[in-house]
N, C-alpha and C positions, 0 to 999 in steps of 0.2 A: 662337520658335514650334517650330523643328525639334528644340530639346531637348525640348520638351513632348511632341511626337510620337513621339521616340525613347523616352522614358521609359514613355509609355502603350503603345507595342508591347512593350516589354520586360515591363511588367507583365501584358499579355495572354499571352506566351509562357509567363511563370513560372506564371500562373493555370492555363493549359491543362496544364502538367505535374503540377499538383496535383490536377486534376480526372480523373475516369474517362473512359472513350470516349465515353459519352453526355453530358458535359458537366456532370454532377453532382458535388457533392463526395463524396469517398469517406472514410467514417468506419466504422471497424470497431475493434472492441475486441480481435480473437483472430486468431490465425494461421488457423484453420479457417474462420473467416468469410470472411477474406480470399481463400483458395483457392476457397471454394464461390462467392463473387462472381464471381471470375474465370471459374470454369468456365460459371457460367449465362451470362455475357457471351460467352464462347467459343461456346457452343451457340446464343445468340441471333444471333450474327453468322454462323455457318454457314447458319442458317435463311435470313437476310435473302439470303445469297449465292445460295442455292438458288431462292428465290423470285424473284431478279433474273435468274437464268440461264433459268428457266421462261418468264419474260415475254420476255425476249431471242429464245428459241426459237420461240415462238408469234407472234413479231412485233407484240406489243402495246408499241409504241414510246411511246405518251402515256400508258401507265398506269405509275406508280411503285409501288415496294414499299411505300412509306409510304401511299399511297392505297389499295392492296390492304388493308393492315392496318387503316386506318381504316374501311374499308367493312365488312370482316369482323368489326371489332370491335363493330359495332352489334347484331349478332345475340345475343340472350341467352336463356338458358333461364330460365323463370319458373314458380314452383311456388306453388300456394295451396292448402293441405291436401292433397287427394289428385289434384287437378287439376294437371297439367304441361303447359305450352306453349312455345312459341318465340316471340320477337318477329318483327315482320315481316321476311321474306326478300325483298328486292327483286330486280328482274331483273338488276341488276348483279351482286349476291351470287351469284344462280344462275349467271350467266355465268362468274364467277370460280371458282366450285366446278367447273364444267365443264372450264375450262381447266387447273386444277391436279389434275383427276382425284378430287376429293373428294365425297362423297355430300352432297346439299343438307340441312341440318340440319332436323329434324322434332322433334316431341314425343317 
């Protein structure tokens, strides 16, 4: 059983080295694609760190960065012909906008 566990852990570590930071397989055909992918990942990581720092600064301990992104990800701009609108902006979304100093989305 110990040998099986050691093999399983070795495969997991090897698999993690083959994956990107987000756990997905990294497949690209060119050098510029790889550089662009890493740049986007770096910017996303910096933004996540800024969000975490703001949450820490305002003492929102129960709120996670993933929770903030999921909550704010529910807001969508909708357009039908000439009519433009925004999906429902909840109280939590309004509170998060206030915390981060961002205007509440409107049409």
